[in-house]
C-alpha positions in Angstrom: 0.0 0.0 0.0 1.2 3.5 -0.8 1.4 6.4 1.7 -1.4 8.9 2.0 -0.5 12.6 1.5 -0.7 13.2 5.2 1.6 10.2 6.1 4.1 11.4 3.5 3.9 15.0 4.9 4.4 13.8 8.5 7.3 11.6 7.5 8.9 14.4 5.6 8.5 16.9 8.5 10.3 14.4 10.8 13.2 14.3 8.4 13.4 18.1 8.3 13.2 18.5 12.1 16.6 16.8 12.6 19.0 19.4 13.9 22.3 19.8 12.1 24.8 22.6 11.6 27.3 22.8 8.7 29.9 25.6 8.7 31.9 26.2 5.5 35.2 28.1 6.1 33.6 30.3 8.8 31.8 32.2 6.0 28.7 30.2 5.3 26.5 28.2 7.7 23.5 25.9 7.2 21.3 25.0 10.1 18.4 22.5 10.0 15.7 22.0 12.7 15.0 25.7 12.9 11.5 26.6 14.1 11.8 30.4 14.3 14.3 33.2 13.8 13.8 35.4 16.8 16.1 38.3 16.0 18.9 39.2 13.6 21.3 41.9 12.6 24.8 42.1 11.1 26.4 41.0 14.4 24.1 38.2 15.6 21.3 35.9 14.6 19.1 34.2 17.3 17.1 31.2 16.2 14.9 28.7 18.0 15.8 25.1 17.1 14.7 21.6 18.0 17.7 21.5 20.3 17.2 24.9 22.0 17.9 28.5 21.3 20.9 29.1 19.0 22.9 32.3 18.9 25.3 32.9 16.0 27.7 35.8 16.4 30.0 37.4 13.9 30.4 40.3 11.5 28.5 41.2 8.3 26.0 38.4 9.0 23.2 37.9 6.5 20.4 35.4 6.2 20.7 34.0 2.7 17.9 31.5 3.0 15.1 30.9 5.5 12.5 28.2 5.0 10.6 27.5 8.3 8.3 24.9 6.6 11.5 22.8 6.1 13.3 24.2 9.1 16.3 25.5 7.1 18.4 28.6 7.9 21.4 29.5 5.8 23.7 32.4 6.7 26.6 34.2 5.1 29.2 36.4 6.8 32.2 36.1 9.2 31.1 33.6 11.8 32.9 34.1 15.2 30.9 31.9 17.5 27.8 29.8 18.0 26.1 29.2 21.3 23.1 27.3 22.6 21.0 28.5 25.5 17.6 27.7 27.0 14.7 30.2 27.5 15.2 33.9 27.6 18.7 35.2 26.9 20.7 38.3 27.6 24.1 38.5 26.1 27.2 40.3 27.4 27.2 42.8 24.5 24.1 44.5 25.9 21.5 43.0 23.5 18.4 42.0 25.4 16.1 39.4 24.0 12.9 38.1 25.5 11.1 35.3 23.7 7.5 36.1 22.8 5.2 33.4 23.9 2.5 32.3 21.6 
């Protein structure tokens, strides 16, 4: 028996929700398992993922692709660090972020 459209869609969603980070020469980054981009500017990108809140810091950062249906975030720019955190965050550089509850 073949899969129904719903079964195929649910199976595909599970595949996309796997969290993975690939960094290419500290200039390009691909992240899967992204559920939301909370904030971004040229120095940081904060995203909610299946594995917790992810903070990407660097210089001249840009989001080159964002597809939340598939959970994909791709960035370009000079990547200096990545950090995971849980819940609300406040970084040492003075940026204050509070997650908006739905």
